[in-house]
N, C-alpha and C positions, 0 to 999 in steps of 0.2 A: 652792521658797521655804522658807527656814529659819524654824522656829518654836521656841517653848519646848519642844515635845515632840520636836524633832529630837535625835539623839544627839550626844555629844561624840566627836570622833575623836582617837585617840592613835596615834603610831607611834614605833618604835625599830628599831635595827639587829637586835635579837634579843629577848631576854627582859627586859632591864634596865628597859624602860619600864613593865613591870608593877608596879614599885614606885610609879610615878606613878599608875597605874590604881588600885592599892590605896588610895592616899591620896584620890583623887577619890571612890571608893566610900564611904569613911568620912566625908568632908566633905559630899558631895552624894549621899546614898543614893537620891535620887529620880531621878537622871539615868541615862539609857541611855548605854552606851559601845560604840564600835566600835574594836577594837584591831588594828593590823597590826604584826606582828613580822617583819622581813626576815631570817629565820633562814637563808635560803639564801645570803646574802651577808655574814653577820656575820663579823668585826667591821668596822665602818666606820672605826674609829680608825686603822687602818694603811693606808687607801686614799688615793688622790690627791684633791686638792680637786675636780677635775673629776668624778671618780667619785662623790664624796659629794654634790655638787650635783645630779647626775643622779638618784641614788637618792632623795634628799629629794623632788624634784619628782614622781617616780613614786609614791612612798609617799603624798604629799599628794593627788595626782590620784585615786588609788584611794579614799581616804577621802572626798573630795568627791563622787565618784560614789555613795558609800553614803549621801549625804544628810545629812552631819554639819553642825552649826551652828557649830562651832569646831574648829580643829586644834591639837593639842599635839605639838610635836616633842620627845618625851620622851627626848632623846638629846643628851648634852653635845657630841658631835662635830658633829652637824648644827647645833645651836644656835650653835656657835662658828664654823663654816666656811661653811655655806650662808646665803644672804641671807634676809631676812624675806620670806615668800611671801604675806603677807596681800593685797597689792594684786594680785598675779598670780592668786590664787585667788578673790578676791572674798569672802573669809571672814575672820573674826577668827582670828588665828594667834599662837601664842607658843612660844618655846623655853624653855630652863631657865636660861639665863645671867642675865638681868636680875633676876628675882625672887630668885634665890639670892644674887647679889651685894648686893642691897639689904639682905637679912637679915644677911649676914655683916658688912657695914659697921656695921649697927645694934648688933650684939651684942658686937663686939670691944671689949676694955677697954684693951689695950696697943697696938692698931693694927698688930699683926703677924698676917697671915692666910696660911694655907697653902691651896694648891689642888692637888688630885690629879685626874687625868683620863686620857684616852687620849692617845697621842702627837699626834694631829691637834689635839685640844683644847688641849693645852699649847703646841704650836708656834704656834697662832694667837694666844696670849696674850689670849684673849677675856675671861676672868674678871679678869685683872690689869688690862687696859685699862679695863674698865667701872668697877672699883673706884677706880683711881687718877685717873680723869677727874674724879670728884667728891670724892675724898679723896687728893690728891697727897701728903699727909703719911704715909699708910699704907705699910707695907712688905708686899709680897705675894710669897710664895715658891711656886714651881711645881715639880711633879714629875710626869712621866707614869708611870703604873702599868699598863702594858699587860697584864701577867700577871694583874692582878686580874680582867679581863674573862673570860679563859680559865678561871680558877679558878671564878668564879661561874657561868658557863655550864655548868660540869660539876659543880655542886653542892658544890664544895669551899669551905665557908664556916665550918666549925666552929672557933671560937676556940681549942679545945683540940687541934686538929690541928697536929702539929709542922711540916708543910710550910707551912700557913697562917701560923703564928707566925713562921717564918723569913722568908717573903716580906714580911709586914707589917713586921717589924723592919727589914729592909733598906730598904724604901721610906720608912719613917717617920724613919729616922736623921737626915737633914738637917733635918727640921722640928723635931725635939727639940733639935738644936743651935741653931737660930735662935730658939727660944723663942716660937713661935706660940701664941696662945690661942684661935684659931678655925680650923677646918679645913673647907673646902668639899669635899664629896664630889661632884666635878664630872662624874660619870658615874652614870647611874641604876642601874647594876649595883652600885655601891659600897656602898649602904646594907646590902646583905647581909653585908658585911664590917665593919659598924659596931662590932659587939661586939669583934672582934679589934683594930680600930684604936683603939677607946676604951681597951682594956686596955693597949695599948702606949703610948699618948700620955698616959694618966692623966686624972683627973677635972677637971683644970684647963683642959682643952681642949674647947671646944664644937664638936660636929660639926654641920654644916649639910647637911641632906638635900635635894638639888636636886629630887627628886620631890615631897616634901611642900610645899616652898615654891612649886613650880609649880602644884600643885593648889590652893593657897590663892589664887594669882594668877588662875588660871582661873576660880574662883568670882567674883572681883572683876570680871573682864572680862564675864562673862555677866550679872552683876547690872547693870552699867553699860549694857549693850546691851539690857537688858530681855529677855534670852534664858534667864534662870535659871528652871528648872522649879519651880513653886510649888504643885504638887498633892501628893497622898499616894501617887503612883505608886511602886512598888518597882522601882528601876532594874535593868535587865538588861545584861549585857556579852556581846558576841560577839567572837570572836577569829579572826583570819586570819593565815596564815603563808605564807612562800614556799618552805618545805621540808616535811619530813615532820611531819604533825600529832602523831604519836605521840611524837616527841621533845619537842615543845612541852608536851604534856600531862604528860610525865614530870617536867619541872622547874618548870612554872608554879606548882604549889602552893607551892614554896619561896619564890617572889616574892610571891604573893598572900596567903600565910598561910592559904589555903583552896583547895579544888579549883575549877578553872574549870568550873562546872556546865554552862554553855551550850556549844554546839557549837564545835569548832575546825575551820576549813576551809582547805584549801590553795588558793592562787590563783597565777596566773602574772603576777607583777608586771611582767614585761617588756612586757605588753600595754598598760601605762599610761605 
């Protein structure tokens, strides 16, 4: 039975979901977190729809077995391609698309919104569809930035790095031409490149961090379900991966802005 003391479950294809974990830790420091990073099958963004659906269900089933009270698919690809699993799991469940789109629509001034994500996310048109359903007058421009994931997973995020600058300049060129004033970072890896993107796009463009918006929405869901922990417990986070834990530990600090103090454990996700 899920209680206020049960942990929050978060999963992603690799390390990117740790940006959502960081935001949850800041907003809800009293909450315990169980994180699963599918580092053995990253990236999801270049996989087929069937494969993504299979992986999402396996990831969610593992977290359910860990006794979580809510599951966050901190992955733009899963949120865009896989179905809502809340009914199947019997647990509150959220992706990153809905809360991110809501904020983007609220903050834009000229109604021109850019969306960057993996190929699977962009090809699904999930962000564009959600925004234009409620705001048909808005113009939404999409661009997949598949190389961003590889750069981030390998720690290449320095805005002064010439390779990073070249890659960001190439991907951002269409958005500069279209005059967007709001940019959705539609993959939880992308906040690590926010400084480089902001430098290229200028101060007139607001960047929407899908991890941050999802953390805020997660708090809302828990509060409405009376599952938000309200004691003075100091939350702990435990991490599980499908590949070598040493590689996770090497780069996790980059995403979390601190060291993952608790244990990192390898699991066989195919068992789920």
